[in-house]
C-alpha positions as CSV (number, residue, x, y, z in Angstrom):
1,M,10.1,40.3,-21.7
2,K,13.1,40.6,-24.0
3,K,14.0,37.5,-26.0
4,T,17.5,37.3,-24.5
5,N,16.0,37.2,-21.0
6,V,13.5,34.5,-22.1
7,N,16.2,32.4,-23.6
8,K,18.3,32.7,-20.4
9,L,15.3,31.5,-18.3
10,L,14.6,28.6,-20.7
11,K,18.3,27.5,-20.4
12,M,18.0,27.7,-16.6
13,A,14.8,25.6,-16.8
14,E,16.6,22.9,-18.8
15,K,19.7,22.7,-16.6
16,P,18.2,20.3,-13.9
17,S,17.5,17.7,-16.6
18,K,21.0,17.9,-18.0
19,D,22.6,17.6,-14.6
20,A,20.3,14.7,-13.7
21,R,21.4,12.7,-16.7
22,R,25.1,13.3,-15.7
23,L,24.9,12.7,-12.0
24,H,22.5,9.8,-11.6
25,P,25.0,7.3,-13.3
26,F,27.9,8.9,-11.5
27,Y,26.4,8.0,-8.1
28,K,24.4,4.9,-9.3
29,G,21.4,5.9,-7.2
30,K,20.7,8.4,-4.4
31,I,20.3,6.3,-1.3
32,E,22.0,3.4,0.5
33,V,21.7,1.5,3.8
34,V,24.3,2.2,6.4
35,P,24.6,0.9,10.1
36,K,23.3,3.1,12.9
37,C,24.8,0.9,15.7
38,R,28.4,0.7,16.8
39,V,30.6,-2.1,15.5
40,R,33.7,-2.0,17.7
41,D,34.9,-5.5,16.7
42,F,33.5,-8.7,15.4
43,N,32.3,-9.7,18.8
44,D,29.6,-7.1,18.5
45,F,27.9,-9.2,15.9
46,S,26.9,-11.7,18.6
47,I,24.7,-8.8,20.0
48,W,23.3,-7.5,16.7
49,Y,22.9,-10.9,15.2
50,S,23.1,-14.5,16.5
51,P,23.0,-15.5,19.3
52,G,22.0,-12.3,21.2
53,V,19.3,-11.2,18.8
54,A,17.2,-14.2,19.7
55,A,16.3,-12.7,23.0
56,V,15.0,-9.6,21.3
57,C,12.9,-11.7,18.9
58,K,11.3,-13.5,21.8
59,D,10.4,-10.2,23.5
60,I,8.7,-8.9,20.3
61,N,6.9,-12.3,19.9
62,K,5.3,-11.7,23.3
63,N,4.6,-8.0,22.6
64,M,4.5,-6.9,18.9
65,E,4.6,-3.2,20.0
66,L,8.2,-3.7,21.0
67,A,9.1,-3.8,17.3
68,Y,8.8,0.0,17.5
69,E,11.4,0.0,20.4
70,Y,13.8,-2.7,19.2
71,T,13.9,-2.1,15.4
72,N,13.9,0.7,13.0
73,K,10.2,0.1,12.2
74,W,9.3,3.3,14.2
75,N,11.2,5.5,11.7
76,S,10.6,3.5,8.4
77,V,8.3,4.4,5.5
78,A,7.7,2.4,2.4
79,V,7.4,4.6,-0.8
80,V,5.1,2.4,-2.9
81,S,4.4,2.9,-6.6
82,D,3.3,1.0,-9.7
83,G,4.8,3.6,-12.0
84,T,1.5,4.3,-13.7
85,R,1.5,8.1,-13.2
86,V,5.0,9.3,-12.7
87,L,5.4,13.1,-12.5
88,G,4.1,14.4,-15.9
89,L,5.4,11.3,-17.7
90,G,2.4,9.0,-17.2
91,D,2.6,5.2,-17.2
92,I,6.3,4.6,-17.7
93,G,6.6,1.4,-15.6
94,P,8.1,0.5,-12.2
95,E,11.7,0.5,-13.2
96,A,11.5,4.0,-14.7
97,A,9.7,5.1,-11.6
98,M,12.6,4.2,-9.4
99,P,14.6,7.4,-9.7
100,V,11.6,9.4,-8.5
101,M,11.0,7.0,-5.6
102,E,14.7,7.2,-4.6
103,G,14.4,11.0,-4.8
104,K,11.4,10.8,-2.5
105,A,13.4,8.7,-0.1
106,L,16.3,11.2,-0.2
107,L,13.9,14.0,0.7
108,Y,12.4,12.0,3.5
109,K,15.8,11.4,5.1
110,Y,17.4,14.8,4.6
111,L,14.4,17.0,5.3
112,G,12.5,14.8,7.8
113,G,15.0,12.4,9.3
114,V,12.8,9.5,8.1
115,D,14.2,6.3,6.6
116,A,12.3,5.7,3.4
117,Y,12.6,2.8,1.0
118,P,11.5,2.8,-2.7
119,I,9.2,-0.2,-3.5
120,C,8.2,-0.3,-7.1
121,L,5.7,-3.0,-7.9
122,A,5.4,-5.0,-11.1
123,T,1.6,-5.0,-11.1
124,K,-1.1,-2.5,-12.0
125,D,-3.8,-4.5,-10.3
126,Q,-5.7,-2.6,-7.6
127,R,-6.3,-5.6,-5.4
128,E,-2.6,-6.8,-5.7
129,I,-1.4,-3.4,-4.7
130,I,-3.7,-3.3,-1.7
131,N,-2.6,-6.8,-0.6
132,T,1.1,-6.0,-1.1
133,V,0.9,-3.0,1.1
134,K,-1.0,-4.8,3.8
135,I,1.5,-7.7,4.0
136,L,4.4,-5.2,4.2
137,Q,3.0,-3.7,7.4
138,P,5.3,-5.6,9.8
139,S,8.4,-3.9,8.3
140,F,7.3,-0.3,8.2
141,G,5.9,2.4,10.4
142,G,4.0,4.0,7.5
143,V,3.4,3.9,3.8
144,N,3.6,6.6,1.2
145,L,1.7,5.8,-2.0
146,E,3.2,7.5,-5.0
147,D,2.4,8.0,-8.7
148,I,-0.5,5.6,-8.9
149,S,-3.0,6.4,-11.7
150,Q,-6.6,7.4,-11.1
151,P,-9.3,6.3,-10.6
152,K,-7.8,3.3,-8.8
153,C,-5.7,5.5,-6.5
154,F,-8.8,6.6,-4.7
155,P,-10.1,3.1,-3.6
156,I,-6.6,2.0,-2.9
157,L,-6.1,4.8,-0.4
158,Y,-9.5,4.5,1.0
159,T,-9.2,0.7,1.6
160,L,-5.7,0.9,3.0
161,R,-6.6,3.7,5.4
162,K,-9.5,1.7,6.6
163,E,-7.8,-1.7,6.9
164,C,-4.2,-1.0,7.9
165,H,-3.0,-0.4,11.4
166,I,-0.1,1.9,10.2
167,P,-0.7,5.3,8.5
168,V,-1.1,5.1,4.8
169,W,-0.9,8.4,2.8
170,H,-1.1,9.2,-0.9
171,D,1.3,12.1,-1.4
172,D,-0.2,13.0,-4.8
173,Q,-3.5,13.5,-3.0
174,Q,-3.0,14.6,0.6
175,G,0.5,16.0,0.2
176,T,-0.2,18.1,-2.8
177,A,-3.5,19.3,-1.3
178,L,-2.0,20.5,2.0
179,V,0.9,22.4,0.4
180,T,-1.4,24.0,-2.2
181,L,-3.7,25.1,0.6
182,A,-0.8,26.6,2.5
183,G,0.3,28.5,-0.6
184,L,-3.3,29.7,-1.3
185,I,-3.7,30.9,2.3
186,N,-0.7,33.2,2.0
187,A,-1.3,34.2,-1.7
188,L,-4.8,35.4,-0.7
189,K,-3.1,37.6,1.9
190,V,-1.0,39.2,-0.8
191,V,-4.1,40.2,-2.9
192,N,-6.3,40.8,0.2
193,K,-9.1,38.4,-0.7
194,K,-11.0,35.8,1.4
195,I,-11.1,32.1,0.5
196,S,-14.9,32.0,1.2
197,K,-15.5,34.7,-1.5
198,V,-13.1,33.9,-4.4
199,K,-14.0,32.1,-7.6
200,I,-11.6,29.2,-8.2
201,A,-10.9,27.6,-11.6
202,M,-9.1,24.3,-11.6
203,L,-7.5,22.5,-14.6
204,G,-7.0,18.8,-14.1
205,A,-9.4,16.4,-12.4
206,G,-6.9,13.8,-11.3
207,S,-6.1,12.7,-7.8
208,A,-4.2,15.9,-6.9
209,N,-6.8,18.4,-7.9
210,I,-9.7,16.4,-6.5
211,C,-8.1,16.2,-3.1
212,I,-7.1,19.9,-3.3
213,A,-10.8,20.8,-4.0
214,R,-11.9,18.7,-1.0
215,L,-9.3,20.2,1.3
216,I,-9.9,23.8,0.4
217,M,-13.6,23.3,0.7
218,F,-13.0,21.8,4.1
219,Y,-10.9,24.8,5.0
220,G,-13.6,27.3,3.9
221,A,-13.7,27.7,0.1
222,N,-17.3,28.0,-1.2
223,P,-18.0,24.9,-3.4
224,A,-20.4,26.9,-5.5
225,N,-17.5,29.1,-6.6
226,I,-15.3,26.2,-7.7
227,I,-15.2,25.1,-11.4
228,M,-13.0,22.1,-12.2
229,C,-12.2,21.0,-15.7
230,D,-10.9,17.7,-17.1
231,S,-9.9,17.0,-20.7
232,K,-13.5,17.2,-21.8
233,G,-14.3,20.4,-20.1
234,A,-16.0,21.7,-16.9
235,L,-17.4,19.2,-14.4
236,H,-21.1,19.9,-13.9
237,K,-24.3,18.0,-13.0
238,G,-24.8,17.1,-16.7
239,R,-21.7,15.0,-16.9
240,K,-23.7,11.8,-16.2
241,E,-21.1,9.6,-17.9
242,L,-18.9,10.0,-14.8
243,E,-21.4,8.8,-12.3
244,K,-20.3,5.1,-12.5
245,S,-16.9,5.3,-14.2
246,H,-15.4,8.1,-12.0
247,P,-17.3,8.4,-8.7
248,E,-14.8,11.0,-7.4
249,K,-15.2,13.2,-10.4
250,W,-19.0,12.8,-10.2
251,A,-18.9,13.9,-6.5
252,I,-17.1,17.1,-7.7
253,C,-19.8,17.6,-10.4
254,C,-22.5,17.4,-7.7
255,E,-20.8,19.5,-5.0
256,T,-19.3,22.4,-7.0
257,N,-20.1,24.7,-10.0
258,A,-23.5,25.9,-8.7
259,S,-24.0,28.0,-11.8
260,N,-23.6,24.8,-13.9
261,I,-21.0,26.5,-16.1
262,Q,-20.0,24.4,-19.1
263,G,-17.2,24.7,-21.7
264,T,-13.4,24.6,-21.4
265,I,-10.9,26.0,-18.8
266,E,-10.9,29.2,-20.9
267,T,-14.6,29.7,-19.9
268,A,-14.0,28.7,-16.3
269,M,-11.2,31.2,-15.9
270,E,-13.3,34.2,-16.9
271,N,-13.5,36.5,-13.8
272,A,-11.8,33.8,-11.7
273,D,-9.7,35.0,-8.7
274,V,-7.6,31.8,-8.6
275,L,-6.4,29.3,-11.1
276,I,-5.0,25.9,-9.8
277,C,-3.5,23.7,-12.5
278,L,-2.3,20.2,-12.1
279,A,-2.7,19.0,-15.6
280,T,-0.7,18.3,-18.7
281,P,2.9,19.6,-18.6
282,G,3.4,22.8,-20.7
283,P,4.2,25.3,-21.7
284,D,1.2,26.8,-23.6
285,V,-1.4,24.6,-21.9
286,I,-2.7,27.9,-20.4
287,K,-2.7,30.9,-22.6
288,K,-1.8,34.5,-21.6
289,E,-5.0,35.8,-23.1
290,W,-7.1,33.6,-20.7
291,I,-5.3,35.0,-17.7
292,K,-6.0,38.5,-18.9
293,K,-9.7,37.7,-18.6
294,M,-9.4,36.7,-14.9
295,A,-10.5,38.9,-12.0
296,K,-8.2,41.7,-10.8
297,N,-5.0,40.6,-9.2
298,P,-5.4,36.9,-10.0
299,I,-3.5,34.1,-8.3
300,V,-2.1,31.5,-10.7
301,F,-0.8,28.1,-9.5
302,T,0.5,26.1,-12.5
303,C,2.1,23.1,-10.9
304,A,2.5,20.4,-13.6
305,N,5.9,18.7,-13.6
306,P,8.4,18.8,-15.1
307,V,7.2,21.9,-17.0
308,P,4.4,24.2,-15.7
309,E,1.3,24.7,-17.9
310,I,2.5,28.3,-18.6
311,W,5.9,29.8,-17.9
312,P,5.7,32.0,-14.8
313,W,7.1,35.0,-16.5
314,E,4.4,34.8,-19.1
315,A,1.7,34.5,-16.5
316,K,3.0,37.6,-14.8
317,E,3.1,39.5,-18.1
318,A,-0.6,38.6,-18.5
319,G,-1.4,40.2,-15.2
320,A,-1.1,37.5,-12.6
321,A,-0.4,39.0,-9.1
322,V,1.0,35.8,-7.6
323,V,2.4,32.9,-9.7
324,A,3.5,29.6,-8.3
325,T,4.8,26.4,-9.8
326,G,5.9,23.0,-8.6
327,R,9.6,23.6,-9.5
328,S,12.3,24.4,-7.0
329,D,14.2,26.5,-9.5
330,F,11.4,29.1,-9.8
331,E,10.1,31.5,-7.2
332,N,7.1,30.3,-5.2
333,Q,7.5,26.5,-5.3
334,V,4.2,24.8,-4.3
335,N,5.6,21.3,-4.0
336,N,4.9,18.3,-1.8
337,S,8.5,18.4,-0.5
338,L,7.5,21.2,1.8
339,G,4.9,18.9,3.4
340,F,5.4,15.2,3.6
341,P,8.8,15.1,5.5
342,G,7.3,17.1,8.4
343,V,4.0,15.4,8.3
344,F,5.5,11.9,8.5
345,R,8.1,13.0,11.1
346,G,5.2,14.0,13.3
347,T,3.0,11.0,12.4
348,L,5.8,8.6,13.3
349,D,6.8,10.4,16.4
350,A,3.2,10.3,17.7
351,R,3.0,6.7,16.4
352,A,-0.3,7.6,14.8
353,T,-2.4,4.9,13.1
354,T,-3.6,7.2,10.3
355,I,-3.3,10.7,8.9
356,T,-6.6,12.5,9.1
357,D,-7.9,15.4,7.1
358,N,-7.7,17.6,10.2
359,M,-4.0,16.6,10.5
360,C,-3.5,17.8,6.9
361,I,-5.3,21.1,7.6
362,T,-3.0,21.6,10.7
363,A,0.1,20.9,8.5
364,A,-1.1,23.4,5.9
365,T,-1.9,26.2,8.4
366,E,1.4,25.6,10.3
367,L,3.4,25.7,7.0
368,A,1.6,28.9,6.0
369,S,2.3,30.5,9.4
370,C,6.0,29.8,9.0
371,M,6.0,32.8,6.6
372,P,5.3,35.9,8.9
373,D,2.7,38.2,7.4
374,N,5.3,41.0,7.0
375,K,7.5,38.7,5.0
376,I,4.9,37.5,2.5
377,N,5.1,39.1,-0.9
378,P,4.1,38.2,-4.5
379,N,7.5,36.4,-5.0
380,R,7.6,34.6,-1.6
381,I,4.4,33.1,-0.3
382,L,5.9,30.0,1.3
383,P,9.1,28.9,2.9
384,T,11.6,27.0,0.8
385,M,13.4,23.7,1.5
386,D,16.3,25.8,2.7
387,D,14.1,27.0,5.6
388,W,14.7,23.6,7.3
389,K,13.3,24.6,10.7
390,V,9.9,24.5,9.1
391,Y,9.9,20.7,9.1
392,P,10.2,20.2,12.9
393,K,7.4,22.8,13.4
394,V,5.1,21.0,11.0
395,A,6.0,17.7,12.6
396,A,5.2,18.9,16.2
397,A,1.9,20.5,15.1
398,V,0.9,17.3,13.3
399,A,1.9,15.1,16.3
400,V,-0.1,17.2,18.7
401,K,-3.1,17.1,16.3
402,A,-2.9,13.3,16.1
403,I,-3.3,13.2,19.9
404,K,-6.3,15.4,19.7
405,E,-7.8,13.3,16.9
406,K,-7.3,10.2,19.2
407,V,-5.2,8.4,16.6
408,A,-1.8,8.6,18.4
409,N,-0.2,5.8,20.5
410,K,2.5,8.1,22.0
411,K,1.7,11.3,23.9
412,A,4.0,14.3,24.5
413,S,3.9,18.1,24.4
414,Y,4.4,20.3,21.4
415,E,7.8,21.2,22.8
416,Q,8.9,17.6,23.3
417,F,7.8,16.6,19.7
418,Y,9.5,19.7,18.3
419,S,12.8,18.8,20.2
420,Q,12.7,15.2,19.0
421,A,12.0,16.2,15.4
422,M,14.7,18.9,15.4
423,S,17.2,16.4,16.7
424,M,16.4,13.8,14.1
425,I,16.5,16.3,11.2
426,K,19.7,17.9,12.4
427,R,21.3,14.5,12.6
428,S,20.3,13.6,9.1
429,R,21.7,16.8,7.6
430,A,24.9,16.4,9.6
431,L,25.4,12.8,8.4
432,T,25.1,13.9,4.8
433,Q,27.5,16.9,5.3
434,S,30.0,14.7,7.2
435,T,30.1,12.0,4.6
436,M,30.5,14.6,1.9
437,K,33.4,16.3,3.9
438,N,35.2,13.0,4.4
439,G,34.9,11.9,0.8
440,F,32.5,9.0,1.3
441,I,30.1,10.8,-1.0
442,K,32.3,11.6,-3.9
443,K,32.5,15.0,-5.5
444,S,31.4,14.9,-9.1
445,K,33.5,16.4,-11.8
């Protein structure tokens, strides 16, 4: 690629950061709380507050399930983080994590019609995080764990899924995994390969890649053909030091890499059909010459944020047939934003008590199917956030699956769930557009 073209692409890649520094202080945050009930005059406050509200409180006291009917609990999600693993920035603290959690809440509302609230905790203690989420349950219909470092993120999720009566989801695990699987399903169609046959190299052994490995194996990838690498090299049965310190990594050592391949990601990539990276932000973490040694027509997912492990144009120059990143400003975004708004819309609408692995598989296959086979190509393997009708489809599919999994407290047909999700999402988008049009959301200079 010509140097002028590379410079142009690099400037484009830097633009979102420059705009973010300008616009965040302009708006002083990205979300706010506004009324959803009518206030015709001050007499209405006797309905919405004292004395009228007491009658509603008494009803809920007799039947706690009425909180889902009388309050916004049914549509509320807490986005909980301790700020220990924020994007590719690491442990930057709860205050610095707030812009990300607010951004998550914005996506929940605009793409899924879900009211989400950022809750950043001034603790890194595993037990305190678990207890905090548990005591927050009365106020929320679900919890989205976000940017919590490993290995504690695994027992936190496991414990909360087991002990909470509302759905708890870790987007860095389940969300990343389902969208990656959806992208892989369609990328394999481009190169005409089967998931059960391909060799898969994975760089990064954090919460995201470990959950991706689990989900793609559940879907049909051969564990023997998967080689995952951490900062010390390939995971294999000789990595005994992980047995007690990182049980999730040790499980990968035992379940995958049947050939017991050792060495670095460079070795793991030799003759690999697929590379999935969620590691250190790049560029130049992955080298062009390593991609050249992969199998014919390789698939390369380099999804570190904010900068992928290799620039996509460099991966293509090295021979990659399909390249995806986690960024919305590049082609083929494999990003959680395609998954969690629809998943939680469906979960909340079905009033599910948990989000099962089968619900994640359903979300992944539904998301993949939203790209018709005749529309899939090397530069378009998944819908984009502009394809907003994807979200009600995923929501309805997840809700129906929750019923089949026997974790739903509300039952309806696919068509009914789809209609409700469509209505909620259209309303959220219309609210934003209306407030922009009427000047309540100011236009930046």
